[in-house]
N, C-alpha and C positions, 0 to 999 in steps of 0.2 A: 796161685793167687796171692796177692799182697796182705798181711794181717791189717785187718782194718781198727782205726781207732773207737772203741766205745765209749771209755770215761777220760775225759778231763778234767784235772782237779787244780784249783788255784790256791797257793799257800798262803796262810798269813795269821794275823792273830786276832782274835774275838773279841769284839766289845767297841764302843765308840771311842774308847781312849788310844785305838790302833789304827783308827780309818785312816789312809792317807798318809800313813809310814813308809818307810821303803821298803823293810820290811814283808808290807802288803802287797808289795808289786802282782805277784803271781794271780791273791785274789782279785787286783782291779781287772787282770786280764780275763778271768772266766767271768767277773759280772758283767764286761763290755760284751764278752762273747753272746751271753745270754740276752743281754739288751737288745744287740743288734739282731738275734733270732727269734725277739719277740717274746721270749718266755718269762718265765718268774721262776724264783726259788721258794722252797717250801720247806722248813726245820724237819728234819729226818731226824728223830732221838736216836733209833737205831741204828743210824750210821755215823753217829755223833759231828752233825753239821748239816748244812743247808744243799738242799741237791732239786735242781733242775732238770728237766727233760726236753729236748727241746730238737729241731731240726735244722742243721747250719749244711749249707751247699748240698742238700740233697742227703746230707748223712745224719742218722737220729744218734744224738749223743745224750749220755748223764753227764750232768758238770756237779761237781763237788765243791764245794768250800767246806773244810774242815773247822770245827767248831772246840778243838782239843786244846789247842795253843800251838805252837808251832814244834815243840820238840815232842809231841804226842800226835803227829799226823798220820802217823802209819795206822795205830788204833781206828782211824775214821775210813781211810782210803782201805785197808783190810777188810774190815765187815762191809764196804760195799761190794768190793771184786769179789769176795768170800762167796757171798749172796746171790751174784750174778753169774757165778764162774767165769769172770774176766781174766783173762791172762793178762802178766805185766807187761807184755808187747805190744798189749789192745789200750795199754793207759798212757796218757800224757800229763807230766808233771808240770806247772808252770809255776816258775818260782823267782823268787830275785837274786840276782848275781854280782857280789861284790867288785868282782875282778873284770867286768865289763863294762863301761863308761855308760851314763846316760844317753838314751836316745838309738842306745843297740839293742839288738834281741837275737839271741840265735837258739835253733834246734839244734838236739842232739840226741844220739840214742846211746842207752847204756853207757858205763862208767861209773865210777864212785861216788862218794857225795860230795867230795870238793869245801868240806868242812861247816855244809849246810845243816842246819839242824835239823830241819823237815826231812830233808833226804836221808839223814843219819837212820831217822827214825823207821823212815819208809821201807826201805832194803831190808831189812830183822822181819818187818810185819808180812812183806811179802815172799817170805820163805828164805830171805838171802838173795833174791832175785835183783838182778841191777838192769835188767835187759827189758827198760821201760824206756819211752820217749818223755824228753824234758825241753820245755821253752825256759831258757834262761834269760830274765830280764833285766837287762844291765841298770845298776843301781849307783856303780861307782865304788871308790873305796877311800875311806877316810886318810889313810895312809899310815897306819900305826893300827895293830891289832889290837891293843889298849882301849881303842876308840871306837871299836867297832860295834859293841854292845850298844852303847848308845847312840852311835849313828844309824844302823838299822831299824832301830825304834824311834826316830824323829822322822820329822816330815821334811821332803825333801825342799830344797828352793825354789820358789816360781819359776827357774828357765828348765831344773832341773827336773820341775814336775810335767812341763809343756814335753821334754823332751822323753822321758818314759812314756807319757799318752801315746806320742808320735809312734813309740817304738811298737806299744801295743798294736795300735791301731795296721802296722805295717805288719806285725803277725799275723793279725785276723784275716788279713788280704792273702800271706801267705799260705793260709792254714789249710785251703781248700786242696791243695797240691797234696798235703801229708795226709789228711783224710783220703784221698783218692788212691793212695798208695806211691806215692812217687817222693819218699824224703828228700833225694836228690835234687830235684828241684825245687821243693818246697825251701832247701835250705840255700839253694841258689837265690833264689828269688829275695828271700830275707837277707841274708847276708850281703848281696850287690846292695840294699838299698843302704846299709851302716857303715859302706866304704869298706877298702879292702884291707886296712888298718885300725880298726877302732878297739883293741883291746886295751885296757888300763897297762902300765906298766910296771903295776905293782906285782909282788910275786903272788901266787893263789895262797890266802889265807892258812894256817895250820893251825887247828885249834888243841 
């Protein structure tokens, strides 16, 4: 039997000053999922974030938005995963991705942190386990590593915001396939929406 996803985490930074910033694209995905499912978030201090329990495409899910700031995301994810005995392979982490263009999203399973500070903290918090699902929401790259910090913490242009929202909607349309255990079909559906080759030409960021 396929491993069923039980927990979806949307990464971002807490506080109104970070709402709508590129770095919060993962959180935007989580909030749109809960909105479409008709659920509501509640602040759960023992999990260091907001938690919603919803049914989506017939599957019961816990949806977590950490309030720990990006570079401490693992504290929140591990607290909930350990309490409910959720294995890494039962977790989907949604996060912003510099090296993918706005309007593009990608499912991925396993792998390194790719320079993303949220993933960098989550991997050791899960006992150095990297075998979790990821949704990489493309935000584009500013072209220089020196510009990355300001870039991810600023709001996207109206055109890019519209493109990012469209990729989130398409990811939510493909999500039922992933929840049903068919990662291959989920990837095919989502990746075909984005075109054959929409990866940024800039090299992966090395921090």
